[in-house]
C-alpha positions, 0 to 999 in steps of 0.5 A: 740092922739089929742095933738099928731096930733096937734103937728105934724100939728104945726111942719109940718106947721113950716117945709120947704117941699121938692118939691117932697113932696109938694102935699102930705104935702098939703093934710095932711095940709088940711085934718088933721084938719078935723081928729082932729075935728072928734077925738074931737067929738069922745072924747066928745060923751061919755060924752054926753052919745050919742052912735050914735054921737060917731059912726058918729064921728068915721066914719067921722074920718076914712073917713077924715084920711084913706087913705086921710092922711095915704097914703101921710104919707106913701109916705113921710115916707115909714115905716108908711105903716107897723108900 
C-alpha cells in the first residue's frame, strides 16, 4: 500500500489540477505524506516487536487519512466513497 500511495502522490504532483479540485488536491498533497509515514511506522512496528507502536501508528494513520484525505478523494472521484 505504501508504494501505491507514493505512486499516486507522484502522479498527482505531476498532474495539472482543474480549478474546482484545487482545494481538495492541496489537502491530499499535504496530508498524504503523513499517512505514508504512518503506514511505514505500522510496517516497522511488528519487526521491532512493539505492539503499542503498531497501535499508535494505526491511530495516527486513521487520524491523518480518514476523513481528511478520504473526503477530498470522494469529491474528486465520487465512486471512491462507495468502492
